[in-house]
N, CA, C and O atoms as a GROMACS GRO file, in nm:
protein
  440
    1MET      N    1  13.832  12.227  10.060
    1MET     CA    2  13.701  12.213  10.003
    1MET      C    3  13.690  12.106   9.894
    1MET      O    4  13.775  12.102   9.805
    2PRO      N    5  13.585  12.017   9.898
    2PRO     CA    6  13.590  11.916   9.791
    2PRO      C    7  13.562  11.982   9.653
    2PRO      O    8  13.511  12.093   9.638
    3PRO      N    9  13.604  11.897   9.551
    3PRO     CA   10  13.597  11.936   9.424
    3PRO      C   11  13.448  11.967   9.382
    3PRO      O   12  13.423  12.054   9.299
    4SER      N   13  13.351  11.894   9.442
    4SER     CA   14  13.219  11.909   9.407
    4SER      C   15  13.169  12.041   9.432
    4SER      O   16  13.088  12.094   9.356
    5PHE      N   17  13.215  12.102   9.543
    5PHE     CA   18  13.178  12.239   9.581
    5PHE      C   19  13.210  12.335   9.477
    5PHE      O   20  13.128  12.419   9.442
    6PHE      N   21  13.338  12.327   9.420
    6PHE     CA   22  13.367  12.422   9.298
    6PHE      C   23  13.291  12.392   9.177
    6PHE      O   24  13.262  12.485   9.101
    7VAL      N   25  13.254  12.269   9.150
    7VAL     CA   26  13.184  12.224   9.045
    7VAL      C   27  13.046  12.292   9.049
    7VAL      O   28  12.991  12.332   8.946
    8ARG      N   29  12.992  12.301   9.173
    8ARG     CA   30  12.862  12.332   9.195
    8ARG      C   31  12.852  12.496   9.178
    8ARG      O   32  12.760  12.557   9.124
    9LYS      N   33  12.970  12.552   9.240
    9LYS     CA   34  12.979  12.703   9.220
    9LYS      C   35  12.990  12.740   9.079
    9LYS      O   36  12.921  12.831   9.031
   10VAL      N   37  13.071  12.676   9.014
   10VAL     CA   38  13.091  12.714   8.858
   10VAL      C   39  12.947  12.676   8.792
   10VAL      O   40  12.899  12.754   8.710
   11PHE      N   41  12.891  12.583   8.820
   11PHE     CA   42  12.761  12.562   8.751
   11PHE      C   43  12.662  12.666   8.777
   11PHE      O   44  12.601  12.720   8.686
   12LYS      N   45  12.644  12.696   8.915
   12LYS     CA   46  12.551  12.798   8.949
   12LYS      C   47  12.589  12.942   8.898
   12LYS      O   48  12.506  13.030   8.876
   13GLY      N   49  12.719  12.953   8.882
   13GLY     CA   50  12.753  13.099   8.813
   13GLY      C   51  12.728  13.094   8.663
   13GLY      O   52  12.701  13.198   8.603
   14LEU      N   53  12.736  12.983   8.603
   14LEU     CA   54  12.705  12.965   8.446
   14LEU      C   55  12.574  12.983   8.414
   14LEU      O   56  12.534  13.059   8.326
   15PHE      N   57  12.492  12.902   8.498
   15PHE     CA   58  12.358  12.881   8.464
   15PHE      C   59  12.275  12.906   8.576
   15PHE      O   60  12.264  12.823   8.666
   16ARG      N   61  12.212  13.021   8.578
   16ARG     CA   62  12.088  13.075   8.663
   16ARG      C   63  11.973  12.983   8.642
   16ARG      O   64  11.942  12.957   8.526
   17LEU      N   65  11.905  12.929   8.742
   17LEU     CA   66  11.780  12.847   8.724
   17LEU      C   67  11.691  12.932   8.639
   17LEU      O   68  11.649  12.884   8.534
   18ASP      N   69  11.660  13.045   8.670
   18ASP     CA   70  11.552  13.111   8.602
   18ASP      C   71  11.596  13.143   8.458
   18ASP      O   72  11.505  13.159   8.378
   19ARG      N   73  11.706  13.154   8.420
   19ARG     CA   74  11.750  13.176   8.281
   19ARG      C   75  11.781  13.045   8.195
   19ARG      O   76  11.770  13.047   8.072
   20ALA      N   77  11.820  12.935   8.263
   20ALA     CA   78  11.848  12.822   8.207
   20ALA      C   79  11.719  12.736   8.162
   20ALA      O   80  11.698  12.684   8.053
   21LEU      N   81  11.638  12.736   8.277
   21LEU     CA   82  11.534  12.641   8.268
   21LEU      C   83  11.406  12.698   8.235
   21LEU      O   84  11.314  12.623   8.204
   22LEU      N   85  11.390  12.828   8.238
   22LEU     CA   86  11.268  12.890   8.208
   22LEU      C   87  11.266  12.993   8.090
   22LEU      O   88  11.359  13.073   8.077
   23PRO      N   89  11.168  12.991   8.011
   23PRO     CA   90  11.182  13.104   7.909
   23PRO      C   91  11.160  13.248   7.965
   23PRO      O   92  11.120  13.270   8.079
   24ARG      N   93  11.190  13.342   7.875
   24ARG     CA   94  11.167  13.482   7.921
   24ARG      C   95  11.019  13.512   7.948
   24ARG      O   96  10.936  13.455   7.877
   25PRO      N   97  10.979  13.595   8.044
   25PRO     CA   98  10.849  13.630   8.096
   25PRO      C   99  10.776  13.698   7.974
   25PRO      O  100  10.838  13.778   7.903
   26PRO      N  101  10.655  13.668   7.951
   26PRO     CA  102  10.582  13.740   7.852
   26PRO      C  103  10.558  13.875   7.903
   26PRO      O  104  10.569  13.907   8.022
   27PRO      N  105  10.518  13.967   7.791
   27PRO     CA  106  10.499  14.118   7.826
   27PRO      C  107  10.371  14.129   7.920
   27PRO      O  108  10.276  14.050   7.915
   28THR      N  109  10.379  14.223   7.994
   28THR     CA  110  10.261  14.243   8.112
   28THR      C  111  10.138  14.237   8.035
   28THR      O  112  10.046  14.170   8.082
   29SER      N  113  10.119  14.303   7.913
   29SER     CA  114   9.991  14.315   7.844
   29SER      C  115   9.944  14.177   7.824
   29SER      O  116   9.828  14.148   7.852
   30HIS      N  117  10.038  14.079   7.770
   30HIS     CA  118   9.997  13.947   7.746
   30HIS      C  119   9.951  13.872   7.864
   30HIS      O  120   9.858  13.793   7.855
   31LEU      N  121  10.020  13.897   7.984
   31LEU     CA  122   9.966  13.837   8.093
   31LEU      C  123   9.848  13.882   8.137
   31LEU      O  124   9.776  13.800   8.193
   32ALA      N  125   9.804  14.012   8.123
   32ALA     CA  126   9.684  14.074   8.156
   32ALA      C  127   9.572  14.008   8.073
   32ALA      O  128   9.463  13.979   8.124
   33ARG      N  129   9.602  13.985   7.943
   33ARG     CA  130   9.503  13.923   7.868
   33ARG      C  131   9.486  13.768   7.889
   33ARG      O  132   9.380  13.714   7.859
   34LEU      N  133   9.590  13.700   7.939
   34LEU     CA  134   9.561  13.560   7.978
   34LEU      C  135   9.484  13.569   8.117
   34LEU      O  136   9.393  13.490   8.143
   35ALA      N  137   9.525  13.667   8.202
   35ALA     CA  138   9.431  13.666   8.328
   35ALA      C  139   9.293  13.692   8.311
   35ALA      O  140   9.213  13.648   8.393
   36ALA      N  141   9.253  13.769   8.200
   36ALA     CA  142   9.125  13.804   8.182
   36ALA      C  143   9.043  13.685   8.125
   36ALA      O  144   8.921  13.679   8.142
   37ARG      N  145   9.111  13.596   8.060
   37ARG     CA  146   9.041  13.492   8.004
   37ARG      C  147   8.987  13.392   8.122
   37ARG      O  148   8.867  13.366   8.128
   38ARG      N  149   9.071  13.342   8.208
   38ARG     CA  150   9.031  13.264   8.322
   38ARG      C  151   8.966  13.123   8.287
   38ARG      O  152   8.930  13.048   8.378
   39SER      N  153   8.952  13.092   8.164
   39SER     CA  154   8.875  12.963   8.134
   39SER      C  155   8.971  12.851   8.114
   39SER      O  156   8.943  12.735   8.145
   40ASN      N  157   9.090  12.889   8.060
   40ASN     CA  158   9.189  12.768   8.042
   40ASN      C  159   9.282  12.758   8.163
   40ASN      O  160   9.343  12.854   8.211
   41PRO      N  161   9.286  12.628   8.210
   41PRO     CA  162   9.368  12.607   8.332
   41PRO      C  163   9.515  12.641   8.303
   41PRO      O  164   9.579  12.698   8.391
   42ALA      N  165   9.566  12.613   8.204
   42ALA     CA  166   9.710  12.636   8.153
   42ALA      C  167   9.748  12.788   8.162
   42ALA      O  168   9.860  12.827   8.194
   43ASP      N  169   9.640  12.872   8.128
   43ASP     CA  170   9.654  13.015   8.138
   43ASP      C  171   9.684  13.056   8.275
   43ASP      O  172   9.781  13.124   8.310
   44LYS      N  173   9.582  13.001   8.358
   44LYS     CA  174   9.586  13.032   8.508
   44LYS      C  175   9.720  13.001   8.557
   44LYS      O  176   9.785  13.081   8.624
   45ILE      N  177   9.763  12.883   8.524
   45ILE     CA  178   9.906  12.853   8.578
   45ILE      C  179  10.012  12.936   8.541
   45ILE      O  180  10.101  12.966   8.621
   46ARG      N  181  10.010  12.983   8.403
   46ARG     CA  182  10.105  13.073   8.343
   46ARG      C  183  10.102  13.205   8.419
   46ARG      O  184  10.207  13.259   8.453
   47VAL      N  185   9.987  13.257   8.446
   47VAL     CA  186   9.969  13.401   8.519
   47VAL      C  187  10.017  13.368   8.665
   47VAL      O  188  10.091  13.447   8.723
   48TRP      N  189   9.981  13.264   8.718
   48TRP     CA  190  10.025  13.239   8.863
   48TRP      C  191  10.188  13.240   8.863
   48TRP      O  192  10.257  13.298   8.947
   49TRP      N  193  10.231  13.169   8.758
   49TRP     CA  194  10.382  13.140   8.752
   49TRP      C  195  10.452  13.278   8.752
   49TRP      O  196  10.532  13.314   8.838
   50TRP      N  197  10.408  13.355   8.639
   50TRP     CA  198  10.494  13.478   8.602
   50TRP      C  199  10.466  13.595   8.712
   50TRP      O  200  10.552  13.681   8.730
   51ASN      N  201  10.356  13.596   8.777
   51ASN     CA  202  10.334  13.687   8.887
   51ASN      C  203  10.432  13.659   9.007
   51ASN      O  204  10.437  13.743   9.097
   52LYS      N  205  10.503  13.557   9.012
   52LYS     CA  206  10.602  13.545   9.114
   52LYS      C  207  10.716  13.617   9.089
   52LYS      O  208  10.738  13.660   8.976
   53THR      N  209  10.808  13.638   9.200
   53THR     CA  210  10.936  13.713   9.178
   53THR      C  211  11.026  13.607   9.123
   53THR      O  212  10.999  13.489   9.143
   54PRO      N  213  11.139  13.643   9.050
   54PRO     CA  214  11.235  13.545   9.016
   54PRO      C  215  11.289  13.459   9.136
   54PRO      O  216  11.320  13.341   9.122
   55MET      N  217  11.299  13.526   9.251
   55MET     CA  218  11.342  13.426   9.346
   55MET      C  219  11.253  13.308   9.398
   55MET      O  220  11.290  13.199   9.440
   56GLN      N  221  11.114  13.361   9.382
   56GLN     CA  222  11.017  13.258   9.407
   56GLN      C  223  10.990  13.144   9.304
   56GLN      O  224  10.948  13.032   9.331
   57ARG      N  225  11.025  13.196   9.175
   57ARG     CA  226  11.032  13.101   9.083
   57ARG      C  227  11.142  13.000   9.079
   57ARG      O  228  11.126  12.885   9.038
   58ASN      N  229  11.267  13.056   9.128
   58ASN     CA  230  11.382  12.972   9.144
   58ASN      C  231  11.347  12.862   9.244
   58ASN      O  232  11.370  12.743   9.226
   59SER      N  233  11.290  12.915   9.348
   59SER     CA  234  11.243  12.810   9.460
   59SER      C  235  11.145  12.710   9.421
   59SER      O  236  11.148  12.598   9.472
   60ALA      N  237  11.044  12.748   9.319
   60ALA     CA  238  10.937  12.665   9.288
   60ALA      C  239  11.003  12.569   9.182
   60ALA      O  240  10.947  12.460   9.167
   61VAL      N  241  11.099  12.592   9.119
   61VAL     CA  242  11.153  12.500   9.017
   61VAL      C  243  11.222  12.386   9.101
   61VAL      O  244  11.238  12.275   9.051
   62VAL      N  245  11.261  12.412   9.221
   62VAL     CA  246  11.312  12.295   9.298
   62VAL      C  247  11.194  12.237   9.375
   62VAL      O  248  11.186  12.115   9.385
   63ASP      N  249  11.090  12.327   9.436
   63ASP     CA  250  11.002  12.269   9.533
   63ASP      C  251  10.896  12.185   9.455
   63ASP      O  252  10.864  12.074   9.499
   64ILE      N  253  10.844  12.232   9.344
   64ILE     CA  254  10.750  12.154   9.276
   64ILE      C  255  10.793  12.000   9.239
   64ILE      O  256  10.718  11.905   9.262
   65PRO      N  257  10.904  11.989   9.188
   65PRO     CA  258  10.950  11.831   9.166
   65PRO      C  259  10.963  11.769   9.283
   65PRO      O  260  10.923  11.653   9.291
   66LEU      N  261  11.013  11.825   9.382
   66LEU     CA  262  11.043  11.765   9.518
   66LEU      C  263  10.896  11.724   9.577
   66LEU      O  264  10.871  11.614   9.625
   67THR      N  265  10.809  11.822   9.565
   67THR     CA  266  10.669  11.771   9.631
   67THR      C  267  10.601  11.660   9.547
   67THR      O  268  10.535  11.572   9.602
   68PHE      N  269  10.618  11.666   9.422
   68PHE     CA  270  10.568  11.565   9.332
   68PHE      C  271  10.628  11.427   9.373
   68PHE      O  272  10.560  11.328   9.400
   69GLY      N  273  10.753  11.432   9.374
   69GLY     CA  274  10.833  11.311   9.428
   69GLY      C  275  10.800  11.249   9.566
   69GLY      O  276  10.797  11.128   9.587
   70PHE      N  277  10.774  11.353   9.666
   70PHE     CA  278  10.731  11.313   9.796
   70PHE      C  279  10.590  11.251   9.786
   70PHE      O  280  10.569  11.142   9.839
   71VAL      N  281  10.494  11.316   9.720
   71VAL     CA  282  10.360  11.261   9.703
   71VAL      C  283  10.358  11.125   9.645
   71VAL      O  284  10.288  11.034   9.689
   72LEU      N  285  10.439  11.114   9.541
   72LEU     CA  286  10.465  10.980   9.469
   72LEU      C  287  10.511  10.873   9.562
   72LEU      O  288  10.453  10.764   9.562
   73LEU      N  289  10.623  10.899   9.650
   73LEU     CA  290  10.670  10.804   9.746
   73LEU      C  291  10.562  10.762   9.851
   73LEU      O  292  10.547  10.646   9.888
   74ILE      N  293  10.494  10.860   9.892
   74ILE     CA  294  10.387  10.836   9.978
   74ILE      C  295  10.274  10.745   9.912
   74ILE      O  296  10.231  10.648   9.974
   75GLY      N  297  10.229  10.774   9.791
   75GLY     CA  298  10.162  10.681   9.709
   75GLY      C  299  10.204  10.539   9.712
   75GLY      O  300  10.130  10.447   9.746
   76ILE      N  301  10.318  10.529   9.679
   76ILE     CA  302  10.381  10.397   9.663
   76ILE      C  303  10.387  10.319   9.807
   76ILE      O  304  10.357  10.200   9.820
   77GLU      N  305  10.426  10.396   9.900
   77GLU     CA  306  10.417  10.337  10.045
   77GLU      C  307  10.287  10.287  10.069
   77GLU      O  308  10.274  10.169  10.099
   78ALA      N  309  10.178  10.372  10.060
   78ALA     CA  310  10.044  10.349  10.083
   78ALA      C  311  10.003  10.215   9.999
   78ALA      O  312   9.945  10.124  10.058
   79LYS      N  313  10.032  10.208   9.878
   79LYS     CA  314  10.011  10.087   9.809
   79LYS      C  315  10.070   9.964   9.868
   79LYS      O  316  10.007   9.859   9.881
   80ASN      N  317  10.198   9.982   9.905
   80ASN     CA  318  10.272   9.863   9.978
   80ASN      C  319  10.195   9.814  10.098
   80ASN      O  320  10.176   9.694  10.118
   81VAL      N  321  10.151   9.908  10.178
   81VAL     CA  322  10.088   9.893  10.304
   81VAL      C  323   9.954   9.806  10.278
   81VAL      O  324   9.925   9.703  10.338
   82TRP      N  325   9.873   9.872  10.168
   82TRP     CA  326   9.756   9.800  10.136
   82TRP      C  327   9.777   9.652  10.085
   82TRP      O  328   9.700   9.562  10.119
   83THR      N  329   9.879   9.632  10.007
   83THR     CA  330   9.912   9.497   9.951
   83THR      C  331   9.949   9.408  10.070
   83THR      O  332   9.905   9.294  10.076
   84ASN      N  333  10.032   9.462  10.168
   84ASN     CA  334  10.078   9.372  10.281
   84ASN      C  335   9.945   9.335  10.361
   84ASN      O  336   9.926   9.220  10.400
   85PHE      N  337   9.856   9.438  10.385
   85PHE     CA  338   9.744   9.417  10.474
   85PHE      C  339   9.672   9.301  10.388
   85PHE      O  340   9.636   9.200  10.449
   86ARG      N  341   9.652   9.309  10.269
   86ARG     CA  342   9.564   9.195  10.200
   86ARG      C  343   9.634   9.078  10.206
   86ARG      O  344   9.564   8.976  10.213
   87GLY      N  345   9.765   9.064  10.203
   87GLY     CA  346   9.844   8.946  10.231
   87GLY      C  347   9.824   8.896  10.359
   87GLY      O  348   9.800   8.776  10.374
   88MET      N  349   9.831   8.979  10.463
   88MET     CA  350   9.814   8.936  10.609
   88MET      C  351   9.669   8.878  10.619
   88MET      O  352   9.650   8.777  10.688
   89ARG      N  353   9.567   8.939  10.554
   89ARG     CA  354   9.426   8.897  10.562
   89ARG      C  355   9.417   8.750  10.516
   89ARG      O  356   9.353   8.665  10.578
   90ASN      N  357   9.491   8.724  10.396
   90ASN     CA  358   9.495   8.575  10.352
   90ASN      C  359   9.560   8.503  10.436
   90ASN      O  360   9.510   8.391  10.451
   91VAL      N  361   9.670   8.529  10.508
   91VAL     CA  362   9.733   8.455  10.612
   91VAL      C  363   9.640   8.408  10.720
   91VAL      O  364   9.613   8.291  10.747
   92ILE      N  365   9.594   8.517  10.778
   92ILE     CA  366   9.484   8.490  10.874
   92ILE      C  367   9.380   8.404  10.840
   92ILE      O  368   9.346   8.320  10.924
   93ARG      N  369   9.318   8.410  10.722
   93ARG     CA  370   9.209   8.330  10.675
   93ARG      C  371   9.261   8.183  10.662
   93ARG      O  372   9.185   8.090  10.688
   94GLU      N  373   9.387   8.162  10.623
   94GLU     CA  374   9.445   8.040  10.595
   94GLU      C  375   9.472   7.956  10.741
   94GLU      O  376   9.461   7.835  10.761
   95LEU      N  377   9.510   8.059  10.833
   95LEU     CA  378   9.546   7.999  10.969
   95LEU      C  379   9.400   7.956  11.024
   95LEU      O  380   9.389   7.844  11.075
   96MET      N  381   9.292   8.036  11.016
   96MET     CA  382   9.159   7.992  11.060
   96MET      C  383   9.120   7.868  10.996
   96MET      O  384   9.063   7.782  11.064
   97ARG      N  385   9.145   7.849  10.863
   97ARG     CA  386   9.096   7.721  10.796
   97ARG      C  387   9.182   7.611  10.857
   97ARG      O  388   9.127   7.503  10.878
   98MET      N  389   9.310   7.626  10.887
   98MET     CA  390   9.375   7.514  10.956
   98MET      C  391   9.336   7.476  11.073
   98MET      O  392   9.333   7.358  11.109
   99GLN      N  393   9.298   7.589  11.155
   99GLN     CA  394   9.258   7.570  11.298
   99GLN      C  395   9.108   7.484  11.290
   99GLN      O  396   9.080   7.392  11.367
  100TRP      N  397   9.023   7.530  11.188
  100TRP     CA  398   8.902   7.461  11.175
  100TRP      C  399   8.924   7.293  11.131
  100TRP      O  400   8.861   7.197  11.175
  101LYS      N  401   9.018   7.294  11.045
  101LYS     CA  402   9.056   7.139  11.004
  101LYS      C  403   9.109   7.089  11.135
  101LYS      O  404   9.060   6.977  11.155
  102LEU      N  405   9.179   7.121  11.222
  102LEU     CA  406   9.236   7.039  11.323
  102LEU      C  407   9.121   7.014  11.427
  102LEU      O  408   9.113   6.905  11.482
  103LYS      N  409   9.031   7.115  11.454
  103LYS     CA  410   8.905   7.090  11.534
  103LYS      C  411   8.809   7.012  11.484
  103LYS      O  412   8.760   6.925  11.556
  104TRP      N  413   8.769   7.027  11.362
  104TRP     CA  414   8.662   6.945  11.310
  104TRP      C  415   8.702   6.831  11.203
  104TRP      O  416   8.619   6.758  11.151
  105GLY      N  417   8.827   6.826  11.180
  105GLY     CA  418   8.870   6.706  11.091
  105GLY      C  419   8.840   6.728  10.945
  105GLY      O  420   8.882   6.640  10.870
  106SER      N  421   8.777   6.827  10.891
  106SER     CA  422   8.745   6.839  10.741
  106SER      C  423   8.762   6.975  10.709
  106SER      O  424   8.785   7.064  10.792
  107GLU      N  425   8.749   6.993  10.574
  107GLU     CA  426   8.763   7.121  10.503
  107GLU      C  427   8.635   7.213  10.527
  107GLU      O  428   8.520   7.172  10.514
  108MET      N  429   8.669   7.342  10.563
  108MET     CA  430   8.554   7.448  10.594
  108MET      C  431   8.495   7.473  10.464
  108MET      O  432   8.570   7.498  10.369
  109ARG      N  433   8.366   7.469  10.447
  109ARG     CA  434   8.294   7.519  10.333
  109ARG      C  435   8.302   7.661  10.320
  109ARG      O  436   8.308   7.728  10.423
  110GLU      N  437   8.304   7.723  10.192
  110GLU     CA  438   8.304   7.864  10.178
  110GLU      C  439   8.154   7.901  10.117
  110GLU      O  440   8.124   8.018  10.094
   0.00000   0.00000   0.00000
């Protein structure tokens, strides 16, 4: 087995994600008070988060950043496609201008 396997096993054994990355859950009475308020979006997120089981929280610790990264990549790709489209539009415009010059012998007015 590769050394990275043992490193990963030791790391997982020493640091559970829910204990290493997240604070202890608040008391249930505190959660009930937060849920009753409902006006603050941060409170809604806290209630939603702590109502999950520890396994769901572990999964979300990985899934939420992955989803964010995936959406970011899609956004960057969409921006690149739009930029390339605008560049191609300029190339087509320039080709039409050159064709006009060849046909009529003068610059096209805009």
